[in-house]
Phi, psi and omega in degrees: 000134180290126182273323183218160180292151175298157176224166184258124176268122185199149173220138172299341179298342183293334179275112183233140177282108177240028176075206182276051184281151179291339179272111182274092185299339179288350184298329180292318177294322178297319178294319180302322182290339181275350183273156187306136180297332182285347180288125180297135175254144175220134178268128183283159173283163171291132174294133181266175185302316182299321178291316183298329180291348177296328183240346189235151179290148181305320182297320180290318179301316180294323176299317180294314183291324182270354179056049181234064179279146172275168176298325177294320177300313181294324179295319178294319179287337185058037180221140168285125186266147182200166174303327180290322177292319176302313180297317180300316184283328173293321178294319179295323176297316175298328180293317179288325173302314180294320179296324176294319178296317177299318180302316181290331182265333188239351181098327176222140173241122187246109180251114177276064184164194174074191181092031183277073190278357178265357180280129178264175180299324189244006177193164174259157177212159167049052179072007186244130182256313183232135182276088183296331179297309179297319181297320178299313181295314184291326176291322177295323176294318179299323180282358180076020183273342180202161173248321186238141180215167177220152175243126172251108186248106182247020168300155181293339179260144178295142182278071188294318180294317179297316179300318182291318182296322183262008178302129179082000178266107185289349184261004176231116179264122180251123179241124178232125174242120196205168174287134187287310188270056187211162174312142358278152180294319176258124185241097175303139186293132168280175173301324176213120175246133173239108184263131186245145175285153173306144179092355179299129182251191188306307189299308182293319181300309184292326177296317178291323178297314178300323181293319190264339183306319182303331179300327183300329189261002181296329179273008178055061179295149178263354178203139170245131168258120183257110175272103193255047179307141180256017177282006169280350184293149185297340181265002186291142183277340183258331180258166180229022167282166190231045176285137173277172175300321177294323178294319177298318179296319177296320176305310182296321179295321178299317178294314180301312183290324177300320179289312185292323178298332182257002179069030181258121178292149182234135170253129185254130170241156192267325176064217190276163178170117191222045174295160179301329178255122176297330178295322178295315178300315181299321180295322177293317177299315182299321180295320177303311182295322179300323183294338182261007176293000000 
């Protein structure tokens, strides 16, 4: 039973000037402005070293905290690193931890940010510095709030960092449905991977999602973290799937209903989205969060 209404986890720190980068960090702030004014907002704390060590190696954590990345580190992350970028990603890690806590206490955890599924234990990749998804689950386990969890990752890119971090962990089921011929080139196996050809549209995508979603719940997870990237949309510049806005909404509804029918709380992170217009991406993100209110 829901004890309190959902609230929105968000920080202005998420918007960082990284030049003319394809990742529009302002999209999170744009999405926040589209959500109901009556929805309570809460700013998360910065994730600290002790929390970060739950999913990351000490050497990598110290690099993030001390802001001393090498050129090779930055090349793998595909991000220019700075104290502001460090702060943004530490804040986002704290945000997903808070959203997971909210999900367990309120039924839904809404993070207007996060979803850095390409971050590995010992390095960042693909615009991702810290794996907030893994950190949220592991911190909830540390607090004794859950034993079993699942990740539903519907970003257009495979969740390689999340899959690697939870490889061999029988209590975390990782499900990734993504475009096959796309970054990352090396895809560590998730518990369940569904690889799609470029050009896949609403009908085939949604049919496969309905077919495979029940597998996620066979292990009776006590929490689902939903990585709800909107880079599956037909207008995305990095992906080549062809979901319409209506298809994305149906996708989100399928995940929401699968969780609610089984009484499993869900924490939502936003992940990728790279339309030519940041406003278009933000509108898609905002709609996802609205559906989980």
